[in-house]
C-alpha positions as CSV (number, residue, x, y, z in Angstrom):
1,M,22.3,16.8,4.1
2,A,19.6,19.1,2.9
3,F,15.9,18.9,2.0
4,D,15.3,16.7,-1.1
5,D,12.1,17.7,-2.9
6,T,12.1,14.9,-5.5
7,P,8.8,13.0,-5.6
8,T,10.6,9.6,-5.5
9,T,12.1,10.5,-2.1
10,W,8.6,10.8,-0.7
11,I,6.7,8.3,-2.7
12,P,8.5,5.2,-3.9
13,S,8.3,4.3,-7.6
14,W,6.6,7.7,-8.6
15,S,6.8,8.2,-12.3
16,E,5.4,10.6,-14.9
17,D,5.4,10.8,-18.7
18,G,4.6,14.5,-19.2
19,T,0.8,13.8,-19.1
20,D,0.1,11.3,-16.3
21,I,1.6,10.4,-13.0
22,T,1.9,6.7,-12.0
23,V,2.3,5.5,-8.5
24,P,2.1,1.8,-7.6
25,I,-0.4,0.9,-4.9
26,A,2.4,-0.8,-3.0
27,S,3.9,2.7,-2.4
28,F,1.1,3.1,0.2
29,P,1.2,0.1,2.7
30,E,-2.3,1.0,4.1
31,L,-4.0,0.8,0.7
32,T,-5.3,-2.2,-1.1
33,A,-6.2,-2.6,-4.8
34,A,-9.9,-2.8,-3.9
35,E,-9.7,0.5,-1.9
36,A,-7.9,2.2,-4.8
37,D,-10.3,0.9,-7.5
38,A,-11.4,3.7,-9.8
39,A,-15.0,2.6,-9.8
40,T,-15.6,1.1,-6.4
41,G,-12.7,2.4,-4.2
42,D,-12.9,4.7,-1.3
43,I,-11.3,8.2,-1.6
44,R,-11.1,8.5,2.2
45,K,-8.9,5.4,2.4
46,I,-6.7,6.7,-0.6
47,L,-6.2,10.1,1.1
48,F,-5.5,8.5,4.4
49,A,-2.9,6.2,2.9
50,V,-1.2,9.0,1.0
51,L,-1.1,11.3,4.0
52,T,0.2,8.4,6.2
53,R,3.0,7.7,3.7
54,I,4.0,11.4,3.4
55,Y,3.9,11.9,7.2
56,A,6.1,8.8,7.7
57,V,8.8,10.2,5.4
58,W,8.5,13.6,7.1
59,A,8.9,12.1,10.6
60,A,11.9,10.1,9.6
61,L,13.8,13.1,8.3
62,S,16.2,14.9,10.6
63,L,15.2,18.5,11.3
64,D,18.0,19.8,8.9
65,D,16.6,17.6,6.1
66,R,12.9,18.8,6.4
67,P,11.6,21.5,4.1
68,G,11.5,24.9,5.7
69,K,8.5,26.0,3.8
70,M,6.3,23.0,4.5
71,R,5.3,21.5,7.8
72,I,3.3,18.3,8.5
73,T,1.8,17.4,11.9
74,R,-0.2,14.5,13.0
75,S,-2.2,14.0,16.1
76,D,-4.3,11.1,17.5
77,D,-7.2,11.5,19.9
78,M,-9.1,8.8,21.7
79,D,-12.7,9.3,22.8
80,D,-12.7,7.4,26.1
81,A,-16.5,7.1,26.2
82,S,-16.9,5.6,22.7
83,G,-13.4,4.1,22.2
84,Q,-13.3,5.9,18.8
85,M,-9.9,7.0,17.7
86,T,-9.5,10.1,15.5
87,R,-6.3,11.0,13.5
88,T,-5.7,14.5,12.2
89,F,-3.1,15.5,9.7
90,A,-2.2,19.1,9.1
91,V,0.0,20.3,6.2
92,R,1.1,23.9,6.1
93,F,2.8,25.6,3.2
94,H,4.5,29.0,2.9
95,L,3.4,30.6,-0.3
96,S,5.3,33.0,-2.6
97,G,3.9,36.4,-1.7
98,T,0.2,36.4,-2.5
99,S,0.4,33.8,-5.2
100,Q,-1.0,30.3,-4.9
101,D,2.5,28.7,-5.4
102,V,4.7,27.1,-2.8
103,A,7.6,29.4,-1.8
104,D,11.1,28.3,-2.8
105,E,13.3,26.9,0.0
């Protein structure tokens, strides 16, 4: 198989109508409706849920099915003194020349 760049491969039930994109909250298991609320939600929790979902898809792909021009890494660190865990996501894109556009595979 080869890399599949369609949004629905990465985010279940993704849809668009030419103006807006729509994604059900259920596409992100870590996210609740309260956390996603437009007025009272928490952007940190939204971003964490989105990155967690994208990373999970990435990690489940075989090496041959991953994009060559995008790389995602995740690391977890534990501070032994405080017991605080930190998770870091890094997403790296190859760009087309000097443009701000993702390079074709």
